[in-house]
C-alpha positions as CSV (number, residue, x, y, z in Angstrom):
1,M,70.0,-3.3,-81.3
2,P,69.5,-2.1,-77.6
3,S,72.3,-3.8,-75.3
4,S,71.8,-5.9,-72.4
5,S,72.1,-3.2,-69.8
6,A,69.0,-1.0,-71.6
7,L,66.8,-4.3,-71.0
8,A,67.9,-4.8,-67.2
9,T,65.2,-4.1,-64.8
10,E,66.5,-1.1,-62.9
11,E,66.3,-1.9,-59.3
12,V,65.0,1.0,-57.4
13,E,65.8,1.3,-53.6
14,Y,62.9,1.9,-51.0
15,V,63.2,3.8,-48.3
16,P,60.5,4.2,-45.6
17,H,59.1,7.3,-44.7
18,I,58.9,5.9,-40.8
19,D,61.5,4.5,-39.0
20,P,60.3,0.8,-38.7
21,I,61.3,0.6,-34.8
22,R,59.3,3.8,-34.5
23,L,56.7,2.0,-36.2
24,S,56.9,-1.2,-34.1
25,W,56.8,0.8,-30.6
26,G,53.6,2.6,-31.9
27,I,51.8,-0.6,-32.5
28,L,52.7,-1.9,-29.4
29,L,51.6,0.7,-27.8
30,T,48.5,1.4,-29.1
31,A,47.4,-2.2,-28.4
32,F,48.6,-2.0,-25.2
33,A,46.3,0.8,-24.3
34,I,43.4,-1.1,-26.5
35,F,44.1,-3.9,-23.9
36,C,44.0,-1.6,-20.9
37,T,41.0,0.1,-22.4
38,I,39.3,-2.9,-22.5
39,C,40.5,-4.6,-19.0
40,I,39.4,-0.9,-17.1
41,A,35.8,-1.3,-19.7
42,S,35.2,-4.6,-18.5
43,V,36.1,-4.0,-14.7
44,L,34.0,-1.1,-14.6
45,L,31.1,-2.5,-16.3
46,G,31.9,-5.7,-14.2
47,H,31.2,-3.6,-11.1
48,F,27.5,-2.2,-12.6
49,F,26.9,-5.5,-13.2
50,F,27.2,-7.4,-10.4
51,F,27.4,-4.3,-7.9
52,Q,24.9,-1.7,-9.6
53,S,22.6,-3.1,-12.0
54,S,18.9,-3.6,-11.1
55,V,16.4,-5.7,-11.9
56,S,12.5,-5.4,-11.5
57,L,10.4,-5.7,-8.1
58,D,7.2,-7.9,-8.7
59,T,4.6,-5.2,-9.8
60,T,0.9,-5.8,-9.5
61,L,-2.6,-4.0,-9.1
62,Y,-5.7,-5.3,-7.5
63,V,-9.0,-3.3,-7.7
64,G,-10.6,-3.2,-5.2
65,K,-13.9,-2.0,-5.8
66,G,-14.9,0.0,-9.3
67,T,-13.3,0.2,-12.3
68,V,-9.5,1.3,-12.7
69,S,-7.7,3.1,-15.5
70,I,-4.2,2.2,-16.6
71,R,-2.3,3.6,-19.1
72,V,1.4,2.1,-20.3
73,G,3.5,5.4,-21.8
74,N,1.4,7.1,-24.5
75,D,-0.6,4.4,-25.3
76,R,-4.7,4.4,-25.1
77,E,-6.1,4.3,-21.9
78,L,-7.4,0.6,-20.7
79,A,-10.1,-0.3,-18.0
80,E,-9.4,-2.7,-15.4
81,S,-11.5,-4.3,-12.7
82,R,-9.7,-7.1,-11.4
83,F,-6.0,-7.2,-11.1
84,R,-3.0,-6.5,-13.3
85,N,1.0,-6.7,-13.6
86,L,2.4,-3.5,-14.2
87,S,5.9,-2.2,-15.5
88,S,7.6,1.3,-15.6
89,E,5.8,4.2,-17.0
90,T,2.1,3.1,-16.3
91,T,0.1,5.2,-15.1
92,I,-3.3,4.7,-12.9
93,R,-6.3,6.7,-12.4
94,T,-9.4,5.7,-10.0
95,D,-12.8,6.3,-10.7
96,S,-14.0,9.7,-9.7
97,T,-17.5,8.8,-9.4
98,D,-17.2,6.7,-6.5
99,L,-15.5,7.9,-3.5
100,W,-15.2,3.9,-2.2
101,S,-13.2,3.2,-5.3
102,Q,-10.1,1.9,-4.8
103,A,-6.9,-0.4,-6.1
104,T,-3.9,-1.6,-4.1
105,I,-0.5,-2.1,-6.0
106,N,1.8,-4.9,-4.1
107,F,5.6,-4.6,-4.6
108,K,7.2,-8.2,-4.1
109,D,10.9,-8.9,-4.0
110,P,11.1,-11.8,-6.4
111,N,14.5,-13.1,-5.0
112,Y,12.5,-13.8,-1.4
113,E,9.1,-13.6,-2.6
114,Q,8.7,-11.1,0.2
115,L,6.2,-8.7,0.1
116,I,8.1,-4.8,0.2
117,A,5.6,-1.8,-0.3
118,T,2.0,-1.7,-0.3
119,V,0.1,1.3,-2.2
120,S,-3.6,1.7,-1.6
121,I,-4.9,4.0,-4.4
122,K,-7.9,5.9,-3.1
123,G,-10.9,7.0,-5.0
124,N,-10.7,10.0,-7.9
125,T,-7.0,9.6,-7.2
126,T,-3.4,9.5,-10.1
127,V,-0.6,7.7,-10.3
128,R,2.4,7.2,-12.1
129,L,4.6,4.4,-11.8
130,E,8.0,5.6,-13.2
131,D,9.9,2.4,-11.7
132,A,10.2,-0.1,-8.7
133,V,13.5,-1.9,-8.7
134,R,16.1,-3.8,-6.3
135,P,19.6,-5.0,-6.9
136,R,20.3,-7.7,-9.0
137,F,22.3,-9.9,-6.7
138,N,21.7,-10.6,-2.6
139,W,24.8,-9.8,-2.3
140,T,25.0,-5.9,-2.7
141,V,24.0,-3.4,-0.3
142,S,21.8,-0.8,-2.9
143,D,18.2,0.0,-1.6
144,Y,15.3,-0.8,-2.8
145,V,14.0,2.2,-5.1
146,I,10.2,2.7,-5.7
147,T,9.4,6.3,-7.1
148,L,5.9,7.1,-7.9
149,S,4.8,10.7,-10.1
150,D,2.1,12.9,-10.9
151,V,0.3,11.7,-8.0
152,T,-2.9,13.8,-7.1
153,G,-5.7,12.4,-4.6
154,E,-4.6,10.2,-1.6
155,I,-2.6,7.4,-1.4
156,D,-1.8,5.0,1.9
157,I,1.7,3.3,1.9
158,L,2.4,0.3,4.3
159,I,6.1,-0.7,4.1
160,A,6.6,-3.8,5.5
161,D,8.7,-4.6,8.6
162,G,11.8,-6.9,8.2
163,L,13.1,-5.9,4.7
164,N,16.5,-7.4,3.8
165,R,17.9,-4.1,2.5
166,K,16.9,-0.3,2.9
167,I,14.1,1.2,1.4
168,V,13.7,4.7,-1.1
169,V,10.0,5.3,-1.8
170,T,9.9,8.4,-3.6
171,I,6.8,10.5,-4.5
172,L,6.6,13.4,-6.8
173,T,4.1,15.8,-7.5
174,P,2.5,17.7,-10.4
175,N,3.5,20.9,-8.2
176,G,7.4,20.1,-7.7
177,V,6.7,18.9,-4.0
178,E,8.7,15.7,-3.1
179,I,8.2,13.4,-0.3
180,R,10.7,9.9,0.3
181,L,9.8,7.9,2.4
182,L,12.9,5.9,4.3
183,Q,11.7,3.2,7.0
184,S,9.0,0.3,7.4
185,G,5.5,2.3,8.8
186,R,2.6,3.5,7.3
187,Y,1.9,7.4,5.6
188,V,-0.6,8.8,4.3
189,I,-0.1,11.1,1.2
190,D,-3.2,14.0,-0.3
191,A,-1.8,15.9,-3.0
192,S,-3.4,18.5,-4.8
193,L,-2.4,21.2,-7.2
194,S,-2.5,23.7,-4.5
195,E,-1.6,21.7,-1.7
196,V,0.8,18.6,-0.1
197,S,0.6,16.7,2.9
198,I,2.0,13.6,4.3
199,T,0.9,11.9,7.8
200,N,3.2,9.9,9.2
201,R,1.7,6.9,11.4
202,K,4.7,4.8,11.7
203,G,7.9,5.4,10.1
204,Q,10.5,8.2,8.9
205,A,10.2,10.5,6.1
206,V,11.1,14.2,4.5
207,I,9.0,16.4,2.5
208,I,11.1,18.8,0.2
209,A,9.5,22.0,-1.0
210,P,9.8,22.6,-4.9
211,D,13.1,24.9,-3.6
212,R,14.7,21.5,-2.6
213,T,14.8,22.6,1.5
214,G,13.9,19.7,2.7
215,E,11.8,19.2,6.1
216,S,11.8,16.1,8.4
217,V,8.5,14.4,9.3
218,G,8.4,12.7,12.3
219,Q,6.0,9.9,13.6
220,G,2.8,10.9,14.8
221,E,2.7,14.3,12.6
222,R,1.4,15.6,9.7
223,V,3.3,18.3,7.1
224,S,1.7,20.4,4.7
225,I,3.3,22.3,2.2
226,W,0.4,24.6,0.1
227,G,0.5,28.0,-2.0
228,E,1.5,29.4,-5.1
229,E,4.9,27.9,-6.5
230,T,6.9,31.1,-5.6
231,T,5.1,31.5,-2.5
232,K,5.1,28.1,-0.8
233,S,3.9,27.8,2.7
234,L,4.8,25.1,5.5
235,S,2.3,23.8,8.4
236,R,3.6,21.0,10.9
237,T,0.6,19.8,13.1
238,S,-0.1,16.3,15.2
239,A,-1.4,13.5,13.2
240,P,-5.0,12.7,14.2
241,L,-4.7,10.3,16.8
242,E,-5.5,7.2,17.1
243,L,-7.5,5.8,20.2
244,L,-8.2,2.3,19.8
245,E,-5.7,0.4,22.0
246,N,-3.2,-2.0,19.6
247,S,-5.0,-1.0,16.3
248,T,-2.8,-2.7,14.0
249,L,-3.6,-6.4,15.9
250,D,-0.5,-7.7,16.9
251,T,-0.8,-11.0,18.6
252,L,1.5,-12.9,21.0
253,I,1.9,-15.2,18.7
254,P,3.5,-13.7,15.2
255,Y,2.2,-16.3,13.1
256,Q,0.0,-19.7,12.8
257,D,0.7,-21.8,10.0
258,G,-3.1,-22.8,9.1
259,N,-2.4,-26.2,8.1
260,A,-1.8,-26.5,11.8
261,Q,-3.3,-26.9,14.6
262,I,-4.7,-23.8,15.7
263,I,-4.7,-21.6,19.0
264,N,-6.9,-18.8,19.4
265,D,-5.2,-15.7,19.7
266,P,-6.5,-12.4,20.5
267,P,-4.3,-9.4,19.8
268,F,-3.6,-7.2,22.6
269,G,-6.0,-4.7,24.6
270,W,-8.6,-6.7,22.5
271,T,-11.3,-9.8,23.4
272,C,-12.2,-12.2,21.1
273,T,-15.1,-14.8,20.8
274,N,-16.9,-17.2,18.6
275,G,-20.8,-17.9,18.4
276,P,-23.1,-19.0,19.0
277,A,-22.5,-21.3,21.4
278,N,-24.1,-24.7,20.0
279,N,-23.6,-23.8,16.0
280,L,-20.3,-26.0,14.9
281,P,-17.5,-25.8,13.5
282,R,-16.4,-23.1,15.5
283,G,-14.1,-20.4,13.9
284,N,-10.6,-19.0,14.7
285,Y,-8.9,-15.6,14.6
286,Y,-5.3,-15.8,15.0
287,Q,-2.3,-13.8,13.0
288,D,-1.1,-15.2,9.8
289,I,0.2,-14.6,6.3
290,A,-2.7,-13.2,3.7
291,P,-2.2,-14.6,0.6
292,D,0.1,-11.5,-0.9
293,G,2.1,-11.9,1.9
294,R,1.2,-9.4,4.3
295,A,0.2,-10.1,8.0
296,S,-2.6,-9.7,9.9
297,L,-5.5,-11.6,11.7
298,H,-7.3,-14.1,10.0
299,L,-10.9,-14.3,11.1
300,K,-12.0,-17.6,9.5
301,R,-14.7,-20.5,9.5
302,L,-15.0,-22.9,7.0
303,N,-15.1,-26.7,7.2
304,G,-19.1,-26.8,5.2
305,A,-20.2,-24.6,7.5
306,T,-24.3,-24.2,7.0
307,S,-25.7,-22.7,10.2
308,N,-24.9,-19.2,11.5
309,G,-21.6,-18.4,13.2
310,Y,-19.1,-15.2,14.4
311,T,-16.1,-14.8,15.2
312,R,-16.0,-11.2,17.3
313,C,-13.3,-9.0,18.8
314,S,-14.1,-6.2,21.1
315,Q,-12.6,-3.5,22.5
316,T,-14.4,-2.0,25.5
317,F,-14.1,1.4,27.4
318,L,-15.7,0.4,31.1
319,Q,-15.9,4.1,31.7
320,G,-17.0,5.5,28.4
321,L,-14.6,7.1,25.5
322,D,-15.6,10.6,26.0
323,V,-15.7,11.6,21.9
324,T,-17.7,15.9,22.8
325,Q,-13.8,17.0,22.9
326,Y,-13.5,15.8,19.1
327,D,-15.2,17.4,15.7
328,Y,-13.7,14.4,13.6
329,L,-14.1,10.8,14.0
330,A,-13.0,8.6,11.4
331,L,-13.4,4.6,11.8
332,Q,-10.7,2.8,10.0
333,A,-10.5,-0.9,9.0
334,V,-7.6,-2.6,6.7
335,L,-9.3,-5.7,5.2
336,Y,-9.0,-8.5,2.7
337,I,-11.8,-11.1,2.1
338,N,-10.9,-14.4,0.6
339,Y,-13.9,-15.9,0.9
340,Q,-17.6,-15.8,1.5
341,S,-19.7,-18.5,1.0
342,L,-23.2,-16.6,1.8
343,S,-24.2,-14.0,-1.0
344,G,-24.8,-9.9,0.8
345,C,-24.8,-10.0,4.2
346,G,-27.5,-12.1,4.5
347,V,-31.3,-12.4,4.7
348,E,-30.8,-9.9,7.2
349,A,-28.0,-8.0,6.0
350,S,-26.5,-9.1,9.5
351,E,-24.5,-11.6,8.2
352,C,-21.1,-9.4,7.1
353,P,-17.6,-11.5,6.1
354,L,-16.4,-7.8,8.0
355,M,-18.7,-5.8,10.2
356,L,-18.2,-3.0,12.1
357,Y,-19.7,-2.7,15.5
358,V,-20.1,0.6,17.5
359,D,-22.0,0.6,21.0
360,Y,-22.3,4.3,22.1
361,T,-23.7,6.4,24.3
362,D,-25.5,9.9,22.8
363,D,-25.6,13.4,24.1
364,D,-29.1,12.6,25.6
365,G,-27.8,9.7,27.9
366,V,-29.2,6.9,25.2
367,N,-27.2,4.0,24.8
368,R,-27.2,3.1,20.7
369,R,-25.8,0.9,18.1
370,W,-24.3,1.9,14.9
371,F,-23.0,-1.3,12.2
372,H,-21.6,-0.7,8.6
373,G,-20.3,-4.0,7.1
374,V,-18.3,-4.7,3.6
375,Y,-19.1,-8.0,1.6
376,A,-17.2,-9.6,-1.4
377,R,-19.8,-11.5,-3.1
378,P,-22.7,-9.7,-4.9
379,L,-26.6,-10.5,-4.7
380,P,-28.4,-11.5,-7.7
381,S,-30.2,-9.0,-8.7
382,S,-33.7,-10.3,-8.1
383,S,-32.6,-11.0,-4.7
384,S,-35.5,-10.5,-2.1
385,W,-32.8,-10.2,1.0
386,K,-32.2,-7.0,2.3
387,R,-29.3,-4.9,1.3
388,I,-29.5,-2.3,4.9
389,C,-29.3,-4.0,8.5
390,D,-32.1,-2.9,10.8
391,D,-29.7,-0.8,12.9
392,C,-27.8,0.8,9.9
393,V,-27.6,4.4,8.6
394,Q,-26.2,3.1,5.6
395,E,-26.1,0.2,2.6
396,H,-23.3,-2.1,2.9
397,I,-20.5,-1.8,0.3
398,L,-19.8,-4.2,-2.1
399,I,-15.8,-4.8,-3.1
400,Y,-14.1,-7.6,-5.0
401,E,-12.6,-10.2,-3.6
402,K,-8.9,-11.7,-2.7
403,T,-7.4,-8.3,-2.6
404,W,-6.6,-5.3,0.4
405,Y,-9.2,-2.5,0.9
406,I,-9.1,0.4,3.5
407,Y,-12.6,1.0,4.8
408,N,-12.5,4.2,5.7
409,S,-15.7,6.2,7.3
410,G,-15.0,9.8,6.8
411,N,-15.8,11.9,9.3
412,W,-18.2,9.1,11.6
413,L,-19.3,11.9,13.5
414,N,-21.2,13.5,10.4
415,L,-23.7,10.8,10.2
416,F,-25.9,11.3,13.1
417,V,-28.7,13.5,12.9
418,E,-27.9,16.1,15.9
419,D,-30.3,13.9,18.6
420,R,-28.5,10.9,18.0
421,R,-24.4,12.4,17.9
422,P,-22.6,10.4,20.3
423,A,-21.0,11.5,23.8
424,K,-19.3,8.1,24.8
425,I,-18.0,5.0,22.9
426,N,-18.7,2.3,25.4
427,A,-17.0,-0.4,22.9
428,I,-15.9,-1.2,19.3
429,H,-16.5,-4.8,18.1
430,F,-15.3,-6.3,14.9
431,Y,-16.2,-9.2,13.1
432,A,-17.0,-12.0,10.6
433,E,-20.2,-13.5,10.6
434,G,-22.3,-16.1,7.7
435,H,-21.8,-19.3,7.4
436,E,-18.2,-19.9,5.9
437,Y,-16.3,-17.1,6.0
438,D,-12.2,-16.5,5.3
439,V,-11.0,-12.6,6.2
440,F,-7.8,-11.2,7.2
441,V,-8.2,-7.8,8.8
442,D,-4.7,-5.7,9.3
443,E,-5.8,-2.7,11.3
444,V,-8.7,-0.9,12.9
445,A,-8.7,2.0,14.3
446,I,-10.3,5.1,15.2
447,L,-9.2,8.7,14.4
448,A,-9.6,11.4,16.1
449,R,-9.0,15.5,15.9
450,P,-9.7,17.4,19.1
451,I,-11.7,20.4,18.2
452,G,-9.7,23.5,17.0
453,A,-7.3,21.9,15.8
454,E,-6.3,21.4,11.8
455,Q,-8.1,19.6,9.3
456,P,-6.8,16.5,8.3
């Protein structure tokens, strides 16, 4: 029979491999390290979120004329003929067969409902919108950042005045040239696979070659980089001369509320009038804010008008403006047709919601007139109304309403046969005419290049 001692459970003493005190300290220090890591990460993430994170600008594409192709990322290409909200990594391509084709991208700050910049995309041009952002919170000091890549063709960029923070607009081209716009102003970029140029009409810009050497582009300068990737060359010339006073149509009163009593206020250097004298209601001309937020000159005649009327602004040269010293003249107008009641430009094609009219003297001393108009309400196909006015050499241009459009004549001198070529400009007029019209005009300019200067 087994003894009681044999049946008793043997007690085994446990000897730990790690000192409990050391283990406790290890756990404590590890927990403290994790706590510190969480604190540091929270501070860094909090700092990033509150001071460095960004949100997208409100970005909208408006088609001014023709049809525009849109591709988001690698999706299939879509056609757009009116307007569309844009997101990052969107490619926009205008019609390559219509030189008047055009589209506009508006960038707005969603926090202030303020227009930041406008990019006008001319015909046969491709642009990829990479990004357009602002800081998440108003108290941070980061910049507005807009990046456009794969740019080929011509784009005009307006950066608005009075922004709440600094701005950097970066343009990247397929041949490695980079352009940075750093200030409110007006710029023109023209890019091909062999040459990239920037014209700084007003503002501050830098052009950077593929080897990362940068050149400042001053106001009134045009800088080009061209050639093969390994043998890039740079040229610096003057931008086209602006022959008109106050081409941006600034007025004494910077803004008037269209719903209040309006004081007609002509731009500096221009005279404006309404007519005919006996036809009511009278039109108005004053500085206003267009529906998209751009400050501009407003030409307006509404109130159910059913008779002819016009609102006209003119700049006159008493001795005549000698243009024989130039081999390039371009008439440019930036306009927004909000509404017109007449179809086309009226019965005689003389009542466009925006018409350009130049009174000039030719080489033989004969006084002549030149007209060209823009309208937004098409004529019915069955209409017998004229599509070109008696003094016109071109058909008027049909665009879409409620979007900005840059009219540019190209080299105006090429429109004339030799015996009608202008020698002096006596006056230039822009006007809205018809029954009811509601038009905004941001610029009317004559851009010139002296004989022998580099082609702009």
